[in-house]
C-alpha positions in Angstrom: -20.0 -25.3 12.4 -16.2 -24.8 11.5 -17.4 -23.3 8.0 -19.8 -20.7 9.6 -17.2 -19.7 12.0 -14.5 -19.1 9.2 -17.0 -17.2 7.4 -17.9 -14.9 10.2 -14.3 -14.3 10.8 -13.7 -13.3 7.0 -16.8 -11.0 7.0 -15.7 -9.3 10.3 -12.1 -8.9 8.8 -13.4 -7.4 5.7 -15.8 -4.9 7.5 -12.8 -3.9 9.6 -10.7 -3.4 6.5 -13.4 -1.3 4.8 -13.8 0.7 7.9 -10.2 1.3 8.3 -9.5 2.4 4.9 -12.7 4.7 4.4 -11.0 7.1 7.2 -9.6 9.6 5.4 -6.8 10.0 8.2 -5.4 7.0 6.6 -5.4 8.0 3.0 -2.2 9.4 1.5 0.0 9.2 4.6 3.4 10.4 4.8 5.6 7.7 3.8 7.7 6.7 6.9 10.6 3.9 6.8 8.3 1.5 9.2 5.5 1.3 6.7 5.1 -2.0 4.9 4.9 -1.4 1.1 1.3 -2.8 0.8 0.1 -0.5 3.6 1.6 2.6 1.5 0.0 1.1 -1.6 -3.5 1.0 0.1 -3.0 4.3 1.7 -2.2 5.8 -1.7 -4.7 4.1 -3.7 -2.4 2.2 -5.8 -2.8 -1.5 -7.0 0.1 -3.8 -6.0 1.1 -3.6 -9.7 1.3 0.2 -9.8 3.1 0.3 -6.5 5.8 -2.3 -8.0 6.2 0.0 -11.2 6.6 3.1 -8.9 9.1 1.4 -7.0 10.8 0.1 -10.4 10.4 -3.5 -8.9 9.3 -6.5 -11.0 6.5 -7.2 -8.0 5.6 -5.8 -4.9 7.7 -7.4 -2.1 6.0 -10.1 0.0 4.2 -8.9 3.3 5.9 -7.0 6.0 8.8 -5.7 3.7 9.1 -2.1 4.8 9.7 1.0 2.7 13.2 1.4 5.0 14.1 -1.9 3.7 13.3 -1.5 0.1 15.1 1.9 0.2 18.3 0.3 1.7 17.9 -2.8 -0.7 17.9 -0.5 -3.8 20.0 2.2 -2.9 17.2 4.8 -3.5 16.5 7.2 -0.9 13.2 7.0 0.9 12.3 10.6 -0.3 12.8 9.7 -3.8 10.6 6.4 -3.5 8.0 8.5 -2.0 8.1 11.2 -4.9 7.7 8.3 -7.3 4.5 6.8 -5.4 3.0 10.5 -5.2 3.6 10.5 -9.0 2.1 7.3 -9.6 -1.1 8.2 -7.4 -1.4 11.5 -9.3 -1.1 9.8 -12.6 -4.0 7.2 -11.4 -6.0 10.2 -10.3 -5.5 12.2 -13.7 -6.5 8.9 -15.8 -9.8 8.6 -13.9 -10.9 12.0 -14.9 
């Protein structure tokens, strides 16, 4: 019974995730300081490794670390981080063609 409940919860979460990210309004959102880095990566179609490379970090920060926090910790203005992310997304798009 517990296994079935956990499976149903996982399936529901996966479906909700797919529906959310299939909405074009959630793609390529303007990067704001409150946004977690993983949210930005999903929005811009980047893997965690690609996002980390764009931010010039060894790995993508853990859950909940916002772009504002990353900007403050690295000393790189948010606008510059946004330009790096956009360039990485464009590079990925160009590589797929």
